[in-house]
C-alpha positions in Angstrom: -42.5 -4.6 -14.1 -40.1 -7.5 -14.4 -41.1 -10.7 -12.6 -38.8 -13.0 -10.8 -37.9 -16.2 -12.6 -37.4 -18.0 -9.2 -38.5 -17.1 -5.8 -35.6 -18.4 -3.8 -32.2 -20.1 -4.2 -31.9 -23.8 -4.5 -30.7 -24.2 -0.9 -33.9 -22.4 0.3 -32.1 -19.1 1.2 -33.2 -15.8 -0.2 -32.2 -14.7 -3.7 -30.0 -12.0 -2.2 -28.0 -14.5 0.0 -27.9 -17.0 -2.7 -26.4 -14.3 -5.2 -23.9 -13.5 -2.6 -22.9 -17.0 -2.2 -22.6 -17.4 -6.0 -20.6 -14.4 -6.1 -18.3 -15.7 -3.3 -17.8 -19.0 -5.2 -16.9 -17.3 -8.5 -14.7 -14.9 -6.7 -12.8 -17.6 -5.1 -12.4 -19.4 -8.3 -11.2 -16.3 -10.0 -8.5 -15.6 -7.3 -7.3 -19.2 -7.7 -7.2 -18.8 -11.3 -5.2 -15.6 -11.1 -2.8 -17.2 -8.6 -2.3 -20.2 -10.9 -1.5 -18.0 -13.9 1.1 -16.1 -12.1 2.6 -19.3 -10.8 2.5 -20.7 -14.3 4.3 -17.8 -15.9 7.0 -17.9 -13.2 7.4 -21.6 -13.6 7.7 -21.4 -17.4 10.3 -18.6 -17.1 12.4 -20.3 -14.5 12.2 -23.6 -16.4 13.3 -22.1 -19.6 16.2 -20.2 -17.9 17.4 -23.4 -16.2 17.5 -25.4 -19.4 19.5 -22.4 -21.1 21.9 -22.4 -18.3 22.5 -26.2 -18.4 22.9 -25.9 -22.2 25.5 -23.2 -21.9 27.3 -25.2 -19.2 27.5 -28.3 -21.3 28.8 -26.4 -24.3 31.5 -24.9 -22.1 34.9 -26.4 -23.4 36.2 -26.8 -19.8 33.2 -28.7 -18.8 33.2 -30.8 -22.1 36.7 -31.7 -21.5 36.2 -33.4 -18.1 32.8 -34.8 -18.8 32.4 -36.7 -22.0 28.5 -36.9 -21.6 28.1 -33.2 -21.6 28.3 -32.9 -25.4 26.0 -35.9 -25.9 23.5 -34.6 -23.4 23.5 -31.2 -24.9 23.0 -32.6 -28.4 20.7 -35.3 -27.6 18.3 -33.8 -24.8 19.1 -30.1 -24.0 19.2 -28.7 -27.6 15.8 -30.2 -28.6 14.2 -29.4 -25.2 15.6 -25.7 -25.5 14.1 -25.5 -29.0 10.8 -26.8 -27.8 10.7 -24.4 -24.8 11.7 -21.5 -26.9 8.8 -22.3 -29.2 6.4 -22.9 -26.5 7.3 -20.3 -23.9 5.8 -17.2 -25.7 2.7 -18.9 -26.6 2.1 -20.2 -23.1 3.2 -17.0 -21.6 0.7 -15.1 -23.8 -2.1 -17.5 -22.9 -1.5 -17.2 -19.1 -1.3 -13.5 -19.3 -4.6 -13.3 -21.1 -6.1 -15.9 -18.7 -4.9 -13.8 -15.7 -6.3 -10.9 -17.3 -9.7 -12.5 -17.5 -9.4 -13.8 -13.8 -8.7 -10.2 -12.6 -11.8 -8.9 -14.6 -13.8 -11.7 -13.0 -12.6 -10.6 -9.7 -14.0 -7.2 -10.2 -17.3 -8.5 -11.6 -17.9 -10.9 -8.8 -16.9 -8.3 -6.2 -19.5 -5.9 -7.7 -22.1 -8.8 -7.5 -21.4 -9.2 -3.8 -21.3 -5.5 -3.0 -24.6 -4.9 -5.1 -26.4 -7.6 -3.2 -25.3 -6.3 0.2 -26.1 -2.6 -0.7 -29.2 -3.4 -2.6 -27.9 -1.8 -5.8 -29.3 -3.8 -8.8 -27.2 -2.0 -11.5 -24.1 -3.6 -9.9 -25.5 -6.9 -10.8 -25.6 -6.4 -14.5 -21.9 -7.0 -15.4 -22.1 -10.5 -13.8 -25.2 -11.3 -15.9 -23.7 -9.8 -19.1 -20.4 -11.8 -18.4 -22.3 -15.0 -18.0 -24.4 -14.6 -21.2 -21.2 -13.8 -23.1 -19.5 -16.8 -21.5 -22.4 -19.1 -22.5 -22.4 -17.9 -26.1 -18.6 -18.2 -26.3 -18.7 -21.9 -25.0 -21.4 -22.7 -27.4 -19.2 -21.4 -30.3 -16.2 -23.6 -29.0 -18.4 -26.6 -28.6 -19.7 -26.3 -32.2 -16.1 -25.8 -33.4 -14.9 -28.9 -31.7 -17.8 -31.0 -33.1 -16.9 -29.7 -36.7 -13.3 -30.4 -36.2 -13.1 -33.8 -34.3 -16.6 -35.2 -35.1 -19.6 -35.8 -32.9 -18.6 -38.9 -31.4 -15.1 -37.7 -30.4 -16.6 -34.5 -28.8 -19.4 -36.4 -27.0 -17.8 -36.4 -23.5 -16.9 -32.7 -23.9 -20.5 -31.9 -25.1 -22.1 -33.8 -22.1 -19.8 -31.8 -19.7 -20.6 -28.6 -21.3 -24.4 -29.3 -21.0 -24.1 -30.1 -17.4 -22.3 -26.8 -17.0 -24.7 -24.8 -19.1 -27.6 -26.1 -16.8 -25.7 -25.2 -13.6 -24.5 -21.9 -14.7 -27.8 -21.0 -16.4 -29.6 -21.6 -13.0 -27.1 -19.6 -11.2 -27.5 -16.7 -13.6 -31.3 -17.0 -13.4 -30.9 -16.7 -9.5 -28.9 -13.4 -10.1 -31.4 -12.1 -12.7 -34.4 -12.9 -10.3 -32.4 -11.2 -7.3 -32.0 -8.0 -9.5 -35.8 -8.0 -10.5 -36.5 -8.4 -6.8 -34.3 -5.5 -5.9 -35.8 -3.2 -8.8 -39.4 -4.1 -7.6 -38.6 -3.3 -4.0 -37.0 0.0 -4.9 -39.9 1.0 -7.2 -42.3 0.1 -4.4 -40.3 2.2 -1.9 -40.1 5.2 -4.4 -44.1 4.9 -5.0 -44.6 4.9 -1.3 -42.2 7.9 -0.6 -43.8 9.7 -3.4 -47.4 9.1 -1.9 -46.4 10.0 1.5 -44.7 13.0 0.2 -47.8 14.2 -1.6 -50.0 13.6 1.4 -47.7 15.7 3.6 -47.6 18.5 1.0 -51.4 18.6 0.7 -51.8 18.3 4.5 -49.4 21.4 4.9 -51.0 23.5 2.2 -54.5 22.5 3.0 -54.8 21.6 6.7 -58.4 20.6 6.3 -57.7 18.0 3.6 -57.8 15.1 6.0 -60.9 16.6 7.7 -63.3 16.4 4.6 -63.0 20.1 3.4 
């Protein structure tokens, strides 16, 4: 039987309540991330459209005739800015779309964690644990790449922040793992007790004298 790594959450509450709180915090962050990604996609699209419209307006012969600065503004500012946005927009949009997808996936995973803790269903805690372990491995890989590319000293600040996050996230994951182990132990204990009670009842029905020493 799997043993719990910790017996309570850091705030002194039970493992179940602590896991629910962890799921609620991660769920809130995931929702904020999805909203931010949606806002970012809209903002980039609107900004690029505004630059394109301004550029088209400045290149209009009628506008150029009455405004001498339009042509200089178009050539000196709007054209380079339009080229920059044209190069950045698909890349930023693709990144934000992927980020939104990850946030939506995290919303589902964290919702399963909360629901599993409330309904005492340990299987629903597994996705959260797996995601945290994969995230940890990916973050370690990114840190190693940064150190190899930028050097150890230039990556020292990021390394310190990453280590602090690993410790915090690792502890939270341990709390959820312990909560799942506690649920599994409780369910197994209940099943064993029900089986014993069921066997006793069956024996008593088929052999009424069983409890009387026959």
